N, C-alpha and C positions, 0 to 999 in steps of 0.2 A: 670856513674851507670851501672848497667847492661843492655845489649840489650834487654833481653827479657827471661822470665821463661816459662814452661809449667804448666796447671792449676794445675798437680799433684805434683808439687815443693811444698812440705810442708813448708818449712823452707827457706825463700829466704836470702841470705848472709847479713851480718851486715850492709855493706857499701850500700846498695840497696836502692836508691832515688825513682825509680819509678818499678812499677810490671806490667808488660805486660801480659794480659790474651790472648791467641789465641785461635780461635774455628775453627772446622773443617767444614766451611760452608764459601759460598760466601758473600762479602760484601753487605749489601742491596743497591740497585740502588739508593734510592733516598737520601741516604748517601754521600754528596760529599766532607765532611771536613775530608781528610784522608791523611795519607802519608805513603809511600811505606817502608818497614823495611825488616831486615834479621835476621833470629833465630841463635842459636849456631850451628846449623847444616847448615847454609849456605842457608836455604831455604827464598825464599821471601813472605812476606805476607803484607795486606793491615791494617793499623792501624786506625780507626776511632777515630777521638778526642773529647773528651767529652765536647765538646764547646756548644755556644748557637746556633749557627746555626744548629748544628746536633739535638739539643731538638726541635729547630721550625719545623726540616725538619720530623723528628718522629711524633708530633703531627699533621702536614700536611697529613702524609702519612694515619694516623690512622683514620683521618676525611674522607678521600679519599675512604678508604678500606670501612668503614661502610655506606657512601654514596652510593657505588656500591652493596654493599649487600641489602640495602632497595630498590634499583631500581630491582635487580633481583628476590627479594621476590616479589614485586608487578607484575612483568612480569609472574610469575610462580603461582601468586595467581588463585585459580580456582572460578570465580563469580557464585555463584549458582543461576540461573534464571528459575522462576517455568515456567512449560510447556506453549506454547502459547495459548492452548485452557482454561487454567485456568483464563486468563483475561477475559473471556467471563461468567464467572460465576454471575456476577449480573443480566445476561439475564435470569436465572433461573424462572419458572413459569410465563414468560410473552410471549404473542402472538402479532405478528405484522400483518397488512393488508396492501394489496395494490390493489388498481383496475385497472382494465383494460378494461375498456369498460363494455361489458355484464359481463364479469366473475371478479370476486375478488379473491385473494389468500389470505391464511392465514398461516403463519409459527409460531408454537409454539416451542419454543426453548428446543430441545432435546427431543422434544415428537411427534409431527405430523406436517403433512402438509397438507393442503385441498382446493379446488378449488371449488368454488359456485356462484350461481345466487341468488341474492336476490330481492324480489319482497314483499313491504309491511313490510319491516322489517324482513322478514322471508326467510330463504333459500329454495327456490322452487326448486332447481337442485343442487346436492351436488357430489364431488367426492373427495374420500381418495387419496392423492398424496404419502402415505407411512407414516410408523410409524419408529422413529429413532431406528437404529440398529447398528450404529458404527460411528467413528470418526478418521481422520486422521489431526494430528497436528505436523507438521515438526519441526526440529530443526532448529532455526534460527540461521543466521550467518551474518556478515558484509556485505557479497555477497548477500545473499538472503532476507534480511531486506526489500527492496521496493516490493517485489513482494510475500511477505509470505502470504499464505493462511490456513486458517481452514477449512476443509472440512468436513461436516456431511452428513451421507447417511440414507435415509429414503426410506423404502421398505415394499411391502405387501399391496399396495393401491388397489383402486378398480380395478378390473380385466376391463383389454383394449379390446374392441371388435374386434380391427384390428389384434393385437397380441396374443392374448388371454393368456397374462400375468399379472401379477399384475402392476398397475402404482408405478413408482420409482421417486426419486428426491435426487438431489444433492444441498446441500446448501453450497456455499462458502462465508466464513467471511473475508472482508478485512478490511483494517485499512482506517479510514476517519477522519482524524483530523477535529475539529470545526463542524462536523455533528450530528445529531442526529442519534440513531440506527434504519435504515430503511431497508426495502428492495429496492434495487436500481433498478433490473431489472430480467424480467423471460423469459426464453427460454425454448421451446421445441425443444432438440436437436435431438431427435429422436420421433417416435410414441409413445406416453404417457411416455416418458422419459425426465424429467425436471431439467434445471440447474437455480438456484435461487442464485444471487448476493445479499449479505447482506453487508452494509456499517456499520461499528462499531467504533466509536472513542476509544472503551475500549482497543482495540488491538494496538492502538498507544502508550499506555502506556508501552509497552515492552521497555526495554533499548535500544534495538539494532534499534527496528523500530522507536522508537521516534526521533532521530537526523535525520532519511533517511526521514521520513514524514515532519519534518520540512524543510528541505531543498528542497524538491520536487518542482520544478518551472515549470509553467506553462506560458509560454512567450505568446502565441498567444491565443484568443477568441475561436477559434476553437478546442483547446485542452480542454477546459473545456467541451465540448459536447462528448467528447469520450465516457463516462459513458452510452451514450443512444443507441450505437450499438446494435442491436437486440432488442430494444424496439420499439413497436407500442402504438399509441394514438388512442383513440375512441370517439365518439361525434356523438350524436343522434339529429338531428334537424326535429323533426316532422316526416315526410314519408321517409327522407333520413337518413342513417347513413354515418359516414366519418370514412376511416380508414387511419390514418398517420403512415408509418414505417419509423424510421429515416433513411436517406441517403438511401432509397429504393423506396418509392412511396407515392401518395395519392391517394385512391380510393373512390368513392362515388356510395353507393349501396342501394337497397331498398330488404328486407328480410321478406318471409315468409314461416312459417314452417321451418325454418333453411336452406331454399334455396333461392339464390340470384334469384329475378325476372327482377331486372334492375341493370346496372352496369356500371360506367363510369371510366377510368383512367383520373384522373385530372394530373396526371405528375409523371414522372420517375426522380429520383435524376439525374443531369446533370453536377455536379462539380467531383471535386476530393479533395485529402488532400492539395494538393499544391495551388488550387484556394481557397480553404477556410481560408488556413493558412495566405494567403495576405489581407484578409478582415478583416474590423474592425467595431465595432457598429455604428448604426446609429440612427438617430432620425428625424421622419417624421414630418416636419417642417407645412406642412399644414392640419396635424391633431391636435385635442384637446388633443391627448394623447402624452405627451411629454417623455414616456418610452423608454429608448433606447432598441434596439433590435439588432439580429445579423441574417442578412438575408442569406437563400440558397434559389438556383432556382430548382424548379421541372419542368420539360418540357417533351414534345414528349408525350402527352396525348392522349385520344382518340379524333378524328377528330372532330371539332365543325360544325353541320350542318349550322348555320349562318354565320361564319365567313371562313369557309372552312379550317380551320388551328388548328393545334393540341393544345388542351388544355393545359394551363400551370399555376402554380401557384409559387407565392413568400411564403416562410415560413419565419417568423418572430419570432424567438425565444426571449424570454423574461425572466428575473429572477423571479421565484417564492419565495416568502417568507415563504411557508411552504414546507413541505417534498413530494409534489405531482406532477406528471406529468400530465397534463391536457391540452386540446385544449380549448382555451378561447373563439375564435371565429372563422368562416369562413366566407367570404364575396366574392362575385363575383365584384370585382372592376371595370370591363367591361366584354362585353360578352365574354364567356368561359375562363376570365382571374381572377384567385382568390388570394386571401391573407389569408393564414392560421396563426394563431396565439397561440403556444404552450406555455405555462408556463412551466418550469423546474427549479427545486434547484440545479441541477448538477453544481459544482464549484470545 
């Protein structure tokens, strides 16, 4: 038979048994069932045979191309995620309280922040810490998911006597999986300027934050107390008031007309992160209370007149079942040596 004809040959010779159509394009790489032939002009070309092998290779190649196109489409797909602040929408119209001894603080979401002292269920002293003015809601990426924060700014509060400017507050909302919405801590970062950390599980619903919060591991007990940094606890017991500031000090004082007329330092934080990291929870077997606690030592307090040694205190942190940080008790275990028991929900 004829070795080959061109695509534009309209009528093949009468004795032709095979017609070979040539294409001005390279052989597809996936087709391996071919022979090399030569046309009338002496030019070599590859002839793919219409075999079962070629058919199966064409099917396999088509499936491969389709799969690659699906993967590419998924990679290029842009997922529309609502702004991080929008996850806080259920907090609209709600107010949250936190008691810090003498003072109580109230955050009304996207409305106002105030500080007040209450006597007989009535606020006898009150300061506005600002009205809501704006927010900062960052774009969350896989790299920033663990530290993503929504900031709400409040300004125009009660004028500050020291700075002669209105009080102002920044409320930082952070993801807190498994917790209720609550004010975690309050800090006066400069005179009449406040920073409030607000923990909300609502932010953990963000698709990028969710896996980060689920895998966040805290291997040491001390890590769970990190949220107390900058937090102070207060307790009034008759004539004395006690001030415990986490990883700082424990003070005992008596106050009249907002002036301390008597004051003793019961201890200063004497540990460090490495020391605390090596500690585990303990149980006081000599006590009827078998609740586990985490100990911290505060030493080098005011010198004791009786023992002529510095006062010191062991702080025994215990887990709270509610969302409040409170001092449950303070006892003088021996002369000028104390045990302070605070309950905290931090976890």
